C-alpha positions as CSV (number, residue, x, y, z in Angstrom):
1,X,49.9,-138.4,-56.9
2,X,46.6,-137.6,-54.5
3,X,47.4,-133.6,-54.2
4,X,44.9,-131.5,-56.1
5,X,43.1,-128.0,-56.7
6,X,46.1,-125.5,-55.9
7,X,45.1,-122.2,-57.3
8,X,48.2,-120.8,-59.3
9,X,47.4,-117.0,-58.7
10,X,51.6,-115.6,-59.0
11,X,52.2,-114.1,-62.2
12,X,56.2,-114.3,-61.6
13,X,57.6,-116.3,-58.8
14,X,61.0,-118.2,-57.9
15,X,60.5,-121.6,-57.0
16,X,63.0,-124.4,-55.7
17,X,62.8,-128.3,-55.8
18,X,64.7,-130.1,-53.9
19,X,66.3,-132.7,-56.1
20,X,68.2,-136.2,-56.1
21,X,69.2,-137.0,-59.4
22,X,66.1,-136.2,-61.6
23,X,63.5,-137.1,-58.8
24,X,62.4,-135.2,-55.8
25,X,65.1,-135.6,-53.0
26,X,63.4,-137.8,-50.1
27,X,64.3,-135.4,-47.1
28,X,64.8,-131.4,-47.4
29,X,67.5,-131.6,-44.5
30,X,69.7,-133.8,-46.3
31,X,69.2,-132.4,-50.0
32,X,72.4,-131.7,-51.8
33,X,70.9,-129.8,-54.8
34,X,68.0,-127.7,-55.3
35,X,66.5,-127.1,-58.9
36,X,65.6,-122.9,-59.1
37,X,62.9,-122.4,-61.3
38,X,62.0,-118.9,-62.6
39,X,58.2,-119.0,-63.5
40,X,56.4,-116.2,-65.4
41,X,52.6,-116.6,-66.2
42,X,52.7,-120.5,-65.6
43,X,55.7,-121.0,-67.9
44,X,59.6,-121.6,-67.0
45,X,61.8,-118.7,-68.1
46,X,64.7,-120.1,-66.7
47,X,66.5,-123.0,-64.4
48,X,69.6,-123.2,-62.5
49,X,71.0,-125.9,-60.4
50,X,72.0,-124.7,-56.6
51,X,74.4,-127.1,-54.7
52,X,74.4,-126.9,-50.9
53,X,77.6,-128.0,-49.5
54,X,77.2,-127.8,-45.8
55,X,75.9,-129.5,-43.6
56,X,72.9,-129.1,-41.6
57,X,69.2,-127.8,-42.7
58,X,69.7,-124.4,-41.2
59,X,72.5,-123.9,-44.3
60,X,69.9,-125.3,-46.6
61,X,67.5,-122.1,-45.6
62,X,70.2,-120.0,-45.8
63,X,70.4,-121.0,-49.4
64,X,66.9,-120.5,-50.3
65,X,66.3,-117.2,-48.7
66,X,69.4,-116.1,-50.5
67,X,68.3,-116.9,-53.4
68,X,65.0,-115.3,-53.2
69,X,62.9,-118.2,-53.1
70,X,59.5,-118.1,-52.8
71,X,57.8,-121.3,-53.2
72,X,59.6,-124.8,-52.0
73,X,58.7,-128.1,-53.3
74,X,60.2,-131.0,-51.5
75,X,58.9,-134.6,-50.1
76,X,59.9,-135.0,-46.0
77,X,60.6,-132.2,-44.2
78,X,60.7,-131.4,-40.5
79,X,57.8,-129.2,-39.0
80,X,60.1,-126.9,-37.4
81,X,61.9,-126.1,-40.6
82,X,58.7,-125.5,-42.6
83,X,57.6,-123.3,-40.2
84,X,60.7,-121.4,-40.3
85,X,60.2,-121.4,-44.1
86,X,56.7,-120.0,-44.2
87,X,57.7,-117.5,-41.0
88,X,59.5,-115.8,-43.7
89,X,56.8,-116.0,-46.3
90,X,58.5,-118.9,-48.4
91,X,55.5,-121.3,-49.0
92,X,56.5,-125.0,-48.7
93,X,54.7,-128.2,-50.4
94,X,55.8,-131.3,-48.7
95,X,55.2,-134.9,-49.2
96,X,55.9,-134.7,-53.0
97,X,57.7,-137.8,-54.9
98,X,58.6,-138.5,-58.7
99,X,60.1,-136.8,-61.4
100,X,61.2,-133.6,-61.2
101,X,59.9,-132.4,-64.7
102,X,56.4,-134.1,-63.8
103,X,56.0,-132.4,-60.6
104,X,56.7,-129.3,-62.0
105,X,54.3,-129.5,-64.7
106,X,51.5,-130.5,-61.9
107,X,52.6,-127.4,-60.1
108,X,52.2,-125.2,-62.9
109,X,48.9,-126.8,-63.9
110,X,47.3,-126.0,-60.3
111,X,47.4,-129.9,-59.4
112,X,49.6,-129.9,-56.0
113,X,48.0,-128.9,-52.9
114,X,49.6,-127.0,-49.9
115,X,49.5,-128.9,-47.2
116,X,48.5,-126.5,-44.4
117,X,50.0,-126.1,-41.1
118,X,52.6,-128.3,-39.9
119,X,51.7,-131.2,-37.3
120,X,54.9,-130.7,-35.0
121,X,52.9,-132.9,-32.7
122,X,53.4,-136.0,-34.9
123,X,57.3,-135.8,-35.0
124,X,60.3,-137.1,-32.6
125,X,62.9,-134.6,-31.9
126,X,66.4,-134.9,-33.9
127,X,69.6,-134.4,-31.6
128,X,71.7,-133.5,-34.4
129,X,69.2,-130.5,-35.6
130,X,69.2,-129.4,-31.8
131,X,72.9,-129.6,-31.6
132,X,73.3,-127.0,-34.9
133,X,70.8,-124.4,-33.0
134,X,72.5,-124.6,-29.8
135,X,75.8,-124.0,-31.3
136,X,74.5,-121.5,-33.6
137,X,72.6,-119.6,-30.8
138,X,75.6,-120.0,-28.7
139,X,78.0,-118.7,-30.9
140,X,75.7,-115.3,-31.6
141,X,75.1,-114.7,-27.7
142,X,78.9,-114.5,-27.6
143,X,79.3,-112.0,-30.5
144,X,76.8,-109.7,-28.5
145,X,78.3,-109.4,-25.6
146,X,76.8,-112.4,-23.4
147,X,79.3,-114.7,-21.4
148,X,78.6,-118.2,-22.0
149,X,78.9,-120.5,-18.5
150,X,80.1,-123.7,-18.8
151,X,77.9,-125.0,-15.6
152,X,75.3,-127.9,-16.5
153,X,72.1,-126.7,-16.6
154,X,68.3,-128.4,-15.8
155,X,65.9,-129.6,-18.6
156,X,65.3,-127.5,-21.2
157,X,68.1,-125.1,-20.5
158,X,70.5,-125.5,-23.3
159,X,72.4,-122.4,-22.5
160,X,73.1,-120.2,-19.4
161,X,74.6,-117.2,-20.1
162,X,75.5,-113.4,-18.8
163,X,75.2,-110.0,-19.8
164,X,76.3,-107.0,-17.7
165,X,73.9,-104.3,-17.3
166,X,75.3,-101.0,-18.9
167,X,73.5,-99.0,-16.5
168,X,74.2,-100.8,-12.7
169,X,76.8,-102.9,-14.3
170,X,75.2,-105.9,-12.6
171,X,75.4,-109.5,-14.2
172,X,71.7,-110.1,-15.8
173,X,71.9,-114.2,-15.9
174,X,69.7,-115.5,-18.7
175,X,68.4,-119.4,-19.3
176,X,68.2,-120.2,-23.0
177,X,66.2,-123.2,-24.5
178,X,66.5,-124.3,-28.2
179,X,63.5,-125.7,-29.8
180,X,63.6,-129.3,-30.5
181,X,63.9,-131.0,-27.1
182,X,60.1,-133.1,-27.0
183,X,57.1,-133.7,-29.1
184,X,55.7,-130.1,-28.2
185,X,56.9,-126.8,-28.4
186,X,54.1,-125.7,-25.5
187,X,55.9,-128.2,-23.3
188,X,59.1,-127.1,-23.8
189,X,57.7,-123.4,-22.6
190,X,56.3,-124.4,-19.7
191,X,59.1,-126.0,-18.5
192,X,61.4,-123.2,-19.3
193,X,58.6,-121.1,-17.6
194,X,59.5,-123.0,-14.3
195,X,63.5,-123.1,-14.4
196,X,63.6,-119.6,-15.6
197,X,62.3,-118.3,-11.8
198,X,65.9,-118.9,-10.7
199,X,67.2,-116.6,-13.6
200,X,66.9,-112.9,-14.4
201,X,65.4,-113.7,-17.8
202,X,64.6,-116.4,-20.3
203,X,65.0,-116.6,-24.2
204,X,63.2,-119.5,-25.9
205,X,64.5,-120.3,-29.7
206,X,61.7,-121.0,-32.1
207,X,60.2,-119.9,-35.7
208,X,58.4,-116.9,-34.9
209,X,55.3,-118.4,-35.5
210,X,52.0,-116.6,-34.2
211,X,51.1,-118.8,-31.4
212,X,54.5,-119.0,-30.1
213,X,55.0,-115.5,-29.7
214,X,51.8,-115.2,-28.1
215,X,52.4,-118.1,-25.2
216,X,56.2,-116.3,-24.8
217,X,54.7,-112.6,-24.3
218,X,52.1,-114.4,-22.1
219,X,55.1,-115.8,-19.9
220,X,57.8,-113.0,-20.2
221,X,59.9,-115.1,-22.4
222,X,62.1,-113.2,-25.1
223,X,61.4,-115.1,-28.0
224,X,64.7,-115.4,-30.2
225,X,63.7,-115.8,-33.8
226,X,66.3,-118.9,-35.5
227,X,66.2,-116.4,-39.1
228,X,68.4,-113.6,-36.8
229,X,71.1,-116.3,-35.9
230,X,72.2,-116.1,-39.6
231,X,73.9,-112.9,-38.8
232,X,75.5,-113.3,-35.7
233,X,77.1,-109.5,-36.1
234,X,73.4,-108.1,-36.3
235,X,72.5,-105.8,-33.8
236,X,76.5,-106.0,-31.5
237,X,77.5,-102.9,-30.7
238,X,74.1,-101.2,-31.4
239,X,71.7,-102.3,-28.4
240,X,73.0,-102.3,-24.9
241,X,70.7,-105.3,-24.2
242,X,70.5,-107.3,-27.2
243,X,68.0,-110.6,-27.4
244,X,65.9,-108.7,-24.6
245,X,62.6,-107.5,-25.7
246,X,61.3,-107.8,-22.3
247,X,62.5,-105.5,-19.4
248,X,64.3,-107.2,-17.1
249,X,63.2,-107.2,-13.6
250,X,65.6,-104.8,-11.5
251,X,66.5,-103.5,-15.1
252,X,63.7,-101.6,-16.0
253,X,65.6,-98.0,-16.2
254,X,67.6,-99.5,-19.4
255,X,64.5,-100.4,-21.3
256,X,63.0,-97.1,-21.0
257,X,65.9,-95.4,-23.0
258,X,65.5,-98.3,-25.6
């Protein structure tokens, strides 16, 4: 294994390893089990095997987050999900192969190197993952008072939703794009910006990476972090204009009172 020179600094940490039998699973998004290890001063204090019975990568992200995992060791993982995990301060070490116990010893010994920022430009989109994200977004919007339209929309808009303004009662029509259509998130945002001129507002669903946050802000696009989607009721009944962080044209007075 070529990874070297990782400096092991945490005295106590909870670590997860995507497993297949006694080896590292080839793909995070399809891993059925995770070996959870509690480490203290470079020693394994306890182990627990967590099963993931639900399909889709989002279920695996939730599982690790709920378990309080701080480090993930895995083989293949798409950049989108690696970025989501690391945006939540869960460090991901990818492209690892071999036996679980041997990999764990290498990590404890400081011989596994973090792979750095994900290179999403080299990856093709995955329609199954995009479909899951769209359905989660649709559920979240519906439970927060939006009405989902059935009209077919232009690329890259996945969902057209309407929310009644609590002040003037007029509809706010929103174009929603979920990440995963193309190789580059920049292209998706630029396309969304162009299409959204025909709507009152736009929402982009993507992990809250610094550059994505900045680009969305520059283009007046509301960013919806997929981590929020794991709690569809969050904000329901509390915020008269959920999702929106950027004032909507013609409805600025509502935002002044938030």
